[in-house]
TIRO-158709 format. One record per residue (C-alpha): residue in three letters; y, x, z. Coordinates in Angstrom, 1 decimal, decimal comma. Layout:
TIRO-158709
site res=Ala&py=Y&px=X&pz=Z;
...
This chain:
TIRO-158709
site res=Unk&py=21,8&px=-21,3&pz=4,0;
site res=Unk&py=19,8&px=-19,0&pz=1,7;
site res=Unk&py=16,7&px=-17,3&pz=3,1;
site res=Unk&py=17,0&px=-13,5&pz=2,5;
site res=Unk&py=13,5&px=-12,7&pz=3,7;
site res=Unk&py=11,5&px=-11,0&pz=0,9;
site res=Unk&py=8,5&px=-13,0&pz=-0,3;
site res=Unk&py=5,1&px=-11,8&pz=-1,3;
site res=Unk&py=6,1&px=-12,2&pz=-4,9;
site res=Unk&py=9,3&px=-10,2&pz=-4,5;
site res=Unk&py=7,4&px=-7,4&pz=-2,7;
site res=Unk&py=4,8&px=-7,4&pz=-5,6;
site res=Unk&py=7,7&px=-7,1&pz=-8,1;
site res=Unk&py=9,3&px=-4,3&pz=-6,2;
site res=Unk&py=6,1&px=-2,3&pz=-6,0;
site res=Unk&py=5,2&px=-3,0&pz=-9,6;
site res=Unk&py=8,6&px=-1,8&pz=-10,9;
site res=Unk&py=8,5&px=1,3&pz=-8,7;
site res=Unk&py=5,3&px=2,3&pz=-10,5;
site res=Unk&py=6,8&px=1,5&pz=-13,9;
site res=Unk&py=4,2&px=-1,2&pz=-14,6;
site res=Unk&py=4,9&px=-4,2&pz=-16,7;
site res=Unk&py=3,8&px=-7,7&pz=-15,6;
site res=Unk&py=1,2&px=-7,5&pz=-18,4;
site res=Unk&py=-0,1&px=-4,1&pz=-17,1;
site res=Unk&py=-0,6&px=-5,5&pz=-13,6;
site res=Unk&py=-2,1&px=-8,8&pz=-15,0;
site res=Unk&py=-4,7&px=-6,9&pz=-16,9;
site res=Unk&py=-5,6&px=-4,7&pz=-14,0;
site res=Unk&py=-6,1&px=-7,7&pz=-11,8;
site res=Unk&py=-8,1&px=-9,6&pz=-14,4;
site res=Unk&py=-5,6&px=-12,1&pz=-15,8;
site res=Unk&py=-5,3&px=-12,5&pz=-19,6;
site res=Unk&py=-1,5&px=-12,7&pz=-19,7;
site res=Unk&py=1,5&px=-11,7&pz=-17,7;
site res=Unk&py=2,3&px=-15,4&pz=-17,0;
site res=Unk&py=0,3&px=-15,5&pz=-13,7;
site res=Unk&py=2,1&px=-12,4&pz=-12,4;
site res=Unk&py=5,4&px=-13,8&pz=-13,4;
site res=Unk&py=4,7&px=-17,0&pz=-11,6;
site res=Unk&py=3,4&px=-15,2&pz=-8,5;
site res=Unk&py=6,5&px=-12,9&pz=-8,4;
site res=Unk&py=8,9&px=-15,9&pz=-8,8;
site res=Unk&py=7,1&px=-17,8&pz=-6,0;
site res=Unk&py=6,1&px=-20,6&pz=-8,4;
site res=Unk&py=2,4&px=-19,8&pz=-7,9;
site res=Unk&py=0,5&px=-18,9&pz=-4,7;
site res=Unk&py=-1,8&px=-16,0&pz=-4,6;
site res=Unk&py=-5,4&px=-16,1&pz=-3,2;
site res=Unk&py=-6,4&px=-13,4&pz=-0,7;
site res=Unk&py=-8,9&px=-11,9&pz=-3,1;
site res=Unk&py=-6,2&px=-11,7&pz=-5,9;
site res=Unk&py=-3,7&px=-10,2&pz=-3,4;
site res=Unk&py=-6,2&px=-7,6&pz=-2,5;
site res=Unk&py=-6,7&px=-6,7&pz=-6,2;
site res=Unk&py=-2,9&px=-6,6&pz=-6,7;
site res=Unk&py=-2,5&px=-4,3&pz=-3,7;
site res=Unk&py=-5,2&px=-1,9&pz=-5,0;
site res=Unk&py=-3,6&px=-1,9&pz=-8,5;
site res=Unk&py=-0,2&px=-1,1&pz=-6,9;
site res=Unk&py=-1,7&px=1,5&pz=-4,5;
site res=Unk&py=-0,3&px=-0,2&pz=-1,4;
site res=Unk&py=-1,8&px=-1,8&pz=1,7;
site res=Unk&py=-2,1&px=-5,6&pz=1,6;
site res=Unk&py=-0,2&px=-5,7&pz=4,8;
site res=Unk&py=2,8&px=-4,2&pz=3,0;
site res=Unk&py=2,8&px=-7,0&pz=0,5;
site res=Unk&py=2,6&px=-9,5&pz=3,4;
site res=Unk&py=5,7&px=-7,9&pz=5,0;
site res=Unk&py=3,8&px=-6,2&pz=7,8;
site res=Unk&py=3,7&px=-2,6&pz=8,7;
site res=Unk&py=0,5&px=-0,9&pz=7,4;
site res=Unk&py=-1,8&px=0,6&pz=10,0;
site res=Unk&py=-1,0&px=4,2&pz=10,5;
site res=Unk&py=-4,0&px=6,5&pz=10,5;
site res=Unk&py=-4,0&px=9,2&pz=13,1;
site res=Unk&py=-5,3&px=12,1&pz=11,1;
site res=Unk&py=-6,2&px=14,1&pz=14,2;
site res=Unk&py=-8,4&px=11,3&pz=15,6;
site res=Unk&py=-10,1&px=11,0&pz=12,2;
site res=Unk&py=-10,6&px=14,8&pz=12,1;
site res=Unk&py=-12,0&px=14,9&pz=15,6;
site res=Unk&py=-14,6&px=12,2&pz=14,6;
site res=Unk&py=-15,8&px=14,3&pz=11,6;
site res=Unk&py=-19,3&px=15,4&pz=12,7;
site res=Unk&py=-19,6&px=18,0&pz=9,9;
site res=Unk&py=-16,8&px=20,3&pz=11,1;
site res=Unk&py=-17,4&px=22,7&pz=13,9;
site res=Unk&py=-15,0&px=22,9&pz=16,9;
site res=Unk&py=-13,2&px=26,0&pz=15,5;
site res=Unk&py=-12,5&px=24,2&pz=12,2;
site res=Unk&py=-11,3&px=21,1&pz=14,0;
site res=Unk&py=-8,9&px=23,2&pz=16,2;
site res=Unk&py=-7,6&px=25,0&pz=13,1;
site res=Unk&py=-6,9&px=21,7&pz=11,2;
site res=Unk&py=-5,4&px=20,1&pz=14,3;
site res=Unk&py=-2,9&px=23,0&pz=14,7;
site res=Unk&py=-2,1&px=22,9&pz=11,0;
site res=Unk&py=-1,3&px=19,1&pz=11,2;
site res=Unk&py=0,8&px=19,5&pz=14,3;
site res=Unk&py=2,8&px=22,3&pz=12,7;
site res=Unk&py=3,3&px=20,2&pz=9,6;
site res=Unk&py=4,6&px=17,3&pz=11,7;
site res=Unk&py=7,0&px=19,6&pz=13,5;
site res=Unk&py=8,4&px=21,0&pz=10,2;
site res=Unk&py=8,8&px=17,5&pz=8,8;
site res=Unk&py=10,6&px=16,3&pz=12,0;
site res=Unk&py=13,1&px=19,1&pz=11,6;
site res=Unk&py=14,3&px=17,9&pz=8,2;
């Protein structure tokens, strides 16, 4: 029976291809001299160290958790906004209302 669960390598390949990057492009961004290392990682023939996975995620503009097959943490913008000590209460209220309105418009789609 064949395992259909995506691997870290296949997730890297999918993200890389969506950005239109070649294996060589990604390899150079991560610090490899050739595309071979990325090819081996994507095929599952080579493991990937945590530090390298972090560099790959950064180059692909994704959360490491996504490459691991986990759901990235969702940031609650309103909580972050409320924690901003440089905005006064009126500005925080305005931004909170704007965000809530945007969420409602998006939900209607």
